[in-house]
C-alpha positions in Angstrom: 25.0 108.2 85.2 23.0 107.2 82.2 23.9 104.0 80.2 22.6 102.3 77.1 20.1 99.6 77.7 19.0 97.1 75.0 17.1 97.4 71.8 13.3 97.2 72.0 11.4 95.8 69.1 7.7 96.7 68.6 5.6 93.6 67.8 1.9 92.8 67.3 2.1 89.3 68.8 4.3 88.9 71.9 4.2 85.0 72.1 5.0 84.7 68.4 7.9 87.3 68.7 9.2 85.5 71.8 9.2 82.2 69.9 11.0 83.7 66.9 13.7 85.7 68.7 14.5 83.2 71.4 15.0 80.5 68.7 16.8 82.9 66.3 19.4 84.1 68.8 19.4 81.3 71.4 17.9 83.5 74.1 15.5 82.9 76.9 12.5 84.9 77.9 12.8 86.3 81.5 9.9 86.2 83.9 11.0 89.6 85.4 8.9 92.5 84.3 6.9 90.1 82.1 3.5 91.5 81.1 1.0 91.1 78.2 2.7 94.0 76.5 6.4 93.4 77.4 9.0 90.6 77.4 12.7 90.8 78.0 15.0 88.3 76.4 18.5 87.4 77.6 21.4 85.1 77.1 21.4 81.9 79.2 24.1 83.6 81.4 21.5 86.2 82.4 22.8 89.1 80.4 19.9 91.0 78.9 19.9 91.5 75.2 16.6 92.4 73.7 13.1 93.5 74.7 9.8 93.0 72.9 7.0 95.5 73.3 3.4 95.3 72.1 2.9 97.9 69.3 -0.1 98.9 67.2 2.0 100.8 64.7 3.1 99.0 61.5 6.8 98.0 60.9 8.7 100.6 58.8 9.7 99.6 55.3 13.0 101.5 55.7 13.6 101.8 59.5 16.2 104.2 60.7 17.4 101.7 63.3 17.6 98.0 62.9 19.4 94.9 64.2 22.5 93.5 62.5 23.0 89.8 63.2 26.7 88.9 62.6 28.2 85.8 61.0 31.9 85.1 60.3 31.7 83.7 56.7 29.5 83.7 53.7 28.7 80.1 54.2 27.6 80.8 57.7 25.5 83.7 56.6 23.7 81.6 54.0 23.0 78.9 56.5 21.7 81.4 59.1 19.5 83.1 56.5 18.0 79.7 55.7 17.5 78.8 59.4 15.9 82.2 60.2 13.5 81.8 57.2 12.5 78.3 58.6 11.8 80.0 61.9 9.4 82.5 60.4 11.6 85.3 58.9 10.9 86.4 55.4 13.2 87.7 52.6 12.8 91.4 51.9 13.0 92.9 48.4 15.5 95.5 49.6 15.8 98.3 47.1 18.9 99.9 48.9 21.4 97.1 48.5 24.9 98.4 47.5 26.9 96.6 44.9 28.3 93.3 46.3 26.5 93.6 49.7 27.9 91.9 52.8 24.4 91.7 54.3 21.1 90.1 53.6 17.9 91.9 54.6 15.2 89.8 56.3 12.1 90.7 58.3 10.8 89.0 61.5 7.3 87.6 61.6 6.0 91.1 62.5 7.8 92.7 59.5 10.6 94.3 61.5 13.6 94.5 59.2 17.0 93.2 60.3 20.3 92.3 58.5 22.4 89.1 58.5 26.0 90.4 58.0 29.0 88.4 56.7 31.9 90.0 58.6 34.4 88.4 56.2 33.1 90.8 53.5 32.2 93.8 55.6 31.7 96.7 55.2 29.9 97.0 51.9 28.1 100.2 52.9 25.1 101.2 54.9 22.3 98.7 55.4 
């Protein structure tokens, strides 16, 4: 039987990506299957969440698949956006925002786009 695993993010610098995503999502890097080109990140309880894979291709400006990071309120969303930027994320000049969006588009240090969504205002439309 096949089952869904976890998302894999292509990055150009594994240690930098590990530092960002473990801090951003309160994850830990696992030693299992660790290599210079791969790291798996998990919750402290051991459930695997995310993988990082070394990639030579550039991040896409408008990726077809991305991560949504969820918050419960607009205030929490704003605080998380500020925290993620302090960790190394950058704001994206997103040209596809709907009117009154419930999400903010950021990019990780490798330029991979992700959204911080305020669930109290969702859904505003596709990200």
